[in-house]
C-alpha positions as CSV (number, residue, x, y, z in Angstrom):
1,M,8.1,-24.9,56.1
2,A,9.5,-22.8,53.9
3,R,6.7,-23.7,51.8
4,C,4.3,-22.3,54.6
5,A,6.8,-19.2,54.8
6,R,6.0,-18.2,51.5
7,Q,2.2,-18.3,51.8
8,I,2.0,-16.7,55.2
9,C,4.6,-13.7,55.0
10,G,6.8,-12.9,52.1
11,R,9.2,-11.2,54.3
12,L,9.4,-14.8,56.2
13,E,10.9,-15.8,52.8
14,I,13.6,-13.7,52.7
15,E,14.4,-14.6,55.7
16,T,14.3,-18.2,55.8
17,S,17.1,-17.4,52.6
18,L,19.4,-16.0,54.2
19,N,21.1,-19.1,55.3
20,P,20.3,-22.2,53.4
21,K,20.3,-25.5,55.0
22,R,22.6,-28.0,53.6
23,D,21.6,-31.8,54.6
24,G,22.8,-32.5,58.1
25,E,22.9,-28.5,58.9
26,S,21.7,-26.1,61.1
27,L,20.9,-22.8,60.5
28,Q,23.0,-20.1,62.3
29,Q,21.6,-16.5,62.7
30,I,24.1,-13.1,62.5
31,I,23.9,-10.1,62.3
32,D,26.8,-7.8,61.6
33,I,26.4,-4.7,63.8
34,H,29.3,-2.9,62.3
35,I,29.9,-2.5,58.7
36,H,30.9,0.9,56.7
37,I,28.6,1.1,54.3
38,M,28.8,5.3,53.6
39,P,29.0,8.1,50.8
40,Y,32.4,7.2,50.2
41,H,32.2,10.1,48.0
42,M,31.9,12.5,50.8
43,V,35.6,10.7,52.4
44,K,38.9,13.1,52.2
45,P,41.6,12.3,49.8
46,S,44.2,10.9,52.3
47,A,41.5,8.7,54.6
48,L,39.7,7.3,51.3
49,A,43.4,6.1,50.0
50,L,43.7,4.6,53.4
51,I,40.9,2.9,52.9
52,K,41.3,1.5,49.4
53,R,45.1,0.6,50.3
54,G,45.2,-3.3,49.5
55,R,42.0,-3.9,48.7
56,N,40.9,-5.3,45.5
57,D,37.5,-5.4,46.5
58,Y,37.0,-1.5,46.6
59,A,34.7,-1.3,42.9
60,D,32.4,-3.6,45.0
61,V,32.4,-1.6,48.2
62,E,30.8,0.8,45.7
63,R,28.8,0.0,44.4
64,Y,27.4,-1.6,47.5
65,S,27.5,1.8,48.9
66,A,25.3,3.1,45.9
67,D,22.9,0.1,45.7
68,P,21.2,-1.2,48.7
69,K,19.9,-4.4,46.5
70,A,23.2,-5.2,45.4
71,F,24.4,-4.6,49.5
72,L,21.1,-7.2,50.3
73,G,22.4,-9.9,47.8
74,L,26.5,-9.3,49.7
75,L,24.5,-10.3,52.7
76,D,22.2,-13.3,51.4
77,S,25.2,-15.2,50.0
78,L,26.9,-14.4,53.1
79,G,23.8,-15.8,55.4
80,V,23.7,-12.3,57.2
81,E,20.3,-11.8,58.6
82,R,21.3,-7.9,59.1
83,A,23.4,-5.1,59.4
84,G,24.6,-2.3,61.7
85,L,25.6,0.8,58.6
86,I,27.9,2.8,60.9
87,N,28.2,6.5,59.7
88,Y,29.2,9.3,62.0
89,V,29.9,13.5,61.2
90,A,33.6,14.3,61.6
91,P,34.1,16.7,58.5
92,Q,37.8,17.1,59.6
93,I,39.2,14.6,59.5
94,I,37.1,11.9,57.3
95,G,35.0,14.2,55.8
96,F,31.5,13.2,56.9
97,T,29.2,16.6,57.7
98,P,25.8,15.8,59.4
99,E,24.3,14.9,55.7
100,V,25.8,11.6,56.4
101,N,22.2,11.0,59.0
102,D,19.9,12.2,56.1
103,W,22.3,9.7,53.1
104,S,22.0,6.6,56.2
105,A,18.1,7.2,56.9
106,K,17.2,7.1,53.0
107,Y,20.0,3.8,52.4
108,S,18.3,1.9,55.2
109,K,15.1,2.6,54.4
110,A,15.9,0.3,51.5
111,A,15.0,-2.6,53.5
112,P,14.4,-1.1,57.1
113,D,14.0,-4.6,59.0
114,R,17.9,-5.4,57.8
115,L,19.5,-2.4,57.5
116,I,20.2,-0.5,60.9
117,A,21.2,2.8,60.2
118,F,23.9,4.6,62.5
119,G,24.2,8.5,62.2
120,G,25.9,10.6,64.1
121,V,25.9,14.2,65.7
122,L,28.8,16.3,66.7
123,P,28.7,19.8,68.8
124,G,29.7,22.6,66.6
125,T,28.2,20.8,63.4
126,V,24.7,22.1,64.2
127,A,23.0,24.9,65.9
128,D,21.2,22.8,68.9
129,T,22.3,18.8,69.2
130,G,19.6,17.6,70.8
131,A,17.4,18.8,68.9
132,E,19.4,17.0,65.9
133,V,19.2,13.3,68.1
134,D,15.3,14.3,67.7
135,R,15.7,14.7,64.3
136,I,17.6,11.8,63.1
137,A,15.4,9.6,65.2
138,K,12.5,10.8,63.3
139,L,14.3,10.0,60.1
140,G,15.1,6.4,61.3
141,I,18.2,6.5,63.2
142,R,18.8,3.4,64.8
143,A,21.9,4.2,66.9
144,I,24.6,7.2,67.3
145,K,28.1,7.0,66.3
146,M,30.3,8.7,68.2
147,H,34.2,8.7,66.8
148,P,36.4,10.0,69.6
149,S,39.9,10.0,67.5
150,H,38.1,11.3,64.3
151,Q,36.0,13.7,66.0
152,V,39.1,15.3,68.5
153,L,36.4,14.9,71.5
154,S,36.0,13.0,75.0
155,P,33.4,11.0,75.6
156,N,33.2,12.4,79.1
157,N,33.8,16.5,77.8
158,Y,30.6,16.9,79.3
159,M,32.0,17.3,83.0
160,D,34.4,20.0,81.5
161,G,31.1,22.0,80.8
162,N,30.4,20.9,76.9
163,R,26.9,21.4,77.2
164,A,26.4,20.5,73.8
165,L,27.1,16.6,74.0
166,A,25.5,16.7,77.5
167,A,22.5,17.1,75.0
168,I,23.6,14.7,72.8
169,Y,23.1,11.9,75.7
170,E,20.0,13.2,76.9
171,R,17.9,12.8,73.6
172,A,19.3,9.4,73.0
173,Q,18.6,8.5,76.2
174,A,15.0,9.8,76.2
175,N,15.0,8.4,72.4
176,G,16.1,5.3,73.1
177,L,18.8,5.5,70.5
178,P,21.9,3.5,71.8
179,V,25.3,5.6,71.2
180,M,28.4,3.0,69.6
181,V,31.2,4.8,70.8
182,H,34.3,3.8,69.2
183,T,37.2,2.3,71.4
184,G,40.9,1.8,70.5
185,T,43.6,3.0,68.2
186,S,42.8,4.1,64.8
187,I,45.3,4.7,62.0
188,F,43.3,7.3,59.7
189,P,45.5,10.1,59.2
190,G,45.1,13.4,62.1
191,A,43.1,10.5,64.4
192,R,43.8,11.7,68.2
193,N,43.6,8.4,69.6
194,L,43.7,9.8,73.4
195,H,40.2,10.8,72.8
196,A,38.9,6.8,72.5
197,Q,40.7,4.9,75.5
198,P,37.7,2.9,76.9
199,M,38.0,4.2,80.3
200,L,36.4,7.6,79.0
201,C,32.9,5.7,79.0
202,D,33.1,5.3,82.6
203,D,31.3,8.6,83.5
204,V,28.9,7.9,81.2
205,G,27.8,5.1,81.9
206,I,27.3,7.0,85.6
207,D,25.6,9.7,84.5
208,Y,23.1,8.0,81.9
209,P,22.4,4.8,83.3
210,D,19.8,4.4,81.0
211,L,22.0,4.8,77.9
212,V,22.7,1.7,75.8
213,V,27.2,2.0,75.2
214,I,28.3,0.6,72.8
215,L,32.3,0.1,72.9
216,A,33.3,-0.5,69.2
217,H,36.3,-3.0,68.7
218,G,37.2,-3.7,72.3
219,G,39.3,-1.4,73.7
220,R,42.0,-2.9,70.3
221,P,45.3,-3.1,70.6
222,L,45.7,-1.3,73.9
223,W,42.5,-1.1,76.4
224,M,40.9,-4.6,75.9
225,N,41.2,-5.0,80.5
226,E,39.4,-1.8,80.1
227,A,36.8,-2.2,77.9
228,F,36.1,-5.9,79.8
229,F,35.9,-4.0,83.0
230,L,33.5,-1.5,81.6
231,V,30.8,-4.1,80.0
232,R,31.1,-5.9,83.5
233,R,30.5,-2.7,85.6
234,H,27.7,-1.0,83.7
235,K,24.4,-2.7,83.3
236,N,23.6,-0.7,80.0
237,M,27.2,-1.2,78.7
238,Y,28.1,-3.4,75.8
239,M,31.0,-3.9,73.7
240,D,31.4,-5.0,69.8
241,I,34.3,-7.2,68.4
242,S,34.8,-5.5,65.3
243,G,37.9,-4.7,64.0
244,I,39.3,-7.7,66.0
245,P,40.9,-10.7,63.9
246,P,38.7,-13.5,65.3
247,Q,42.2,-15.4,66.2
248,K,43.3,-12.7,68.0
249,L,39.8,-12.8,70.0
250,M,40.7,-14.9,72.6
251,E,43.8,-13.8,73.0
252,Y,42.7,-10.4,74.0
253,F,39.5,-11.4,75.8
254,P,39.9,-14.9,77.8
255,R,36.8,-15.0,79.8
256,I,34.6,-13.6,76.7
257,E,32.0,-15.9,77.6
258,D,31.8,-14.0,81.3
259,I,30.1,-11.7,79.4
260,A,28.6,-12.9,76.1
261,D,25.6,-11.4,77.1
262,K,26.6,-8.3,76.2
263,V,29.5,-8.5,73.2
264,L,28.4,-8.1,69.8
265,W,29.6,-9.5,66.3
266,G,30.6,-7.6,63.6
267,T,33.4,-7.0,61.6
268,D,34.2,-3.1,60.8
269,W,34.6,-4.3,56.5
270,P,35.7,-3.0,54.5
271,G,38.5,-0.8,57.1
272,P,41.4,-0.9,56.3
273,G,43.3,-3.8,56.6
274,V,39.8,-6.0,57.5
275,P,39.3,-8.7,55.1
276,A,36.6,-10.2,54.2
277,I,33.1,-10.9,55.9
278,K,32.6,-15.0,54.9
279,G,36.7,-16.3,56.5
280,N,35.7,-13.5,59.6
281,I,32.7,-15.3,60.0
282,E,34.2,-18.8,59.5
283,K,37.4,-18.3,61.8
284,F,34.8,-16.8,64.6
285,N,33.0,-20.1,64.3
286,A,36.0,-22.0,64.6
287,L,36.7,-20.2,68.1
288,P,36.6,-22.8,71.6
289,I,34.0,-20.7,72.9
290,G,30.7,-22.5,73.6
291,A,27.7,-22.8,71.2
292,E,25.6,-20.5,73.6
293,A,28.0,-17.9,74.0
294,K,28.4,-17.8,70.1
295,R,24.3,-17.7,69.2
296,K,24.4,-14.3,71.8
297,I,27.5,-12.5,70.2
298,L,26.6,-13.7,66.6
299,Y,22.6,-12.6,66.6
300,D,20.8,-12.9,69.7
301,N,22.1,-9.4,72.0
302,A,22.1,-7.6,68.6
303,A,18.5,-8.7,68.1
304,R,17.2,-7.5,71.2
305,L,18.8,-4.4,71.4
306,F,17.6,-3.7,68.1
307,P,13.9,-5.4,67.8
308,R,12.1,-5.0,64.4
């Protein structure tokens, strides 16, 4: 099988090498939809200090962010087929300007079949937010990341007349770009956590029914019930479980199998307090979740939202 793949298509050869099969072991397809490969040179010193705290692998983080081939090698070693590269605009609290979009698009061009570029649009940082959505879609950005607690902006602020925010949703919907919204608390200096309650996305699900919305982190650690409710309520609303310690997942979401069609696996690596990706995979696989549900969460759902 592997020999035929090499003869037919070079890309298949790469894919079959992602999860090297051991005797008696079946392959497991994995997409990590939430990894922070980003331009760390743009990050403010106070935020960077938090990211570095307790890490002994920060030099590797910088190396992967500077060299897509090195990062792809990491994915290969972990058996991870694809990764969502989370980037967003938050100049005041984190330091990211709209230039982050060009960086993310350029980086992902190294392997667009494996690297899923996320970008951001923030009212007040560009003249025309709708035009910026169109621009980054043409660049190759596959999804928009909103971080309400770092952008100091509630996701339903368009209801108070913020037309620039409405334009982001309108053009994202028109371009078929999912919008990932950070939900749950942030410990970064200056983060305004009130904006990150999942229920603030309920209006978005109502007013933009054809827009795919991904609730990052499932509202952890305070608002998991809100996230669960919204994912069940809105046909195009999903959540990722990044940043949630796998051993806590069943405590946070005891009925996760009820929404297995709408949950995406991710790690949030190398965010503050987030351990290595390998251990996350192993702990998730050890959970008392059915094999079909695990397959959907680890791979199928993300592959459906982000087809090649």
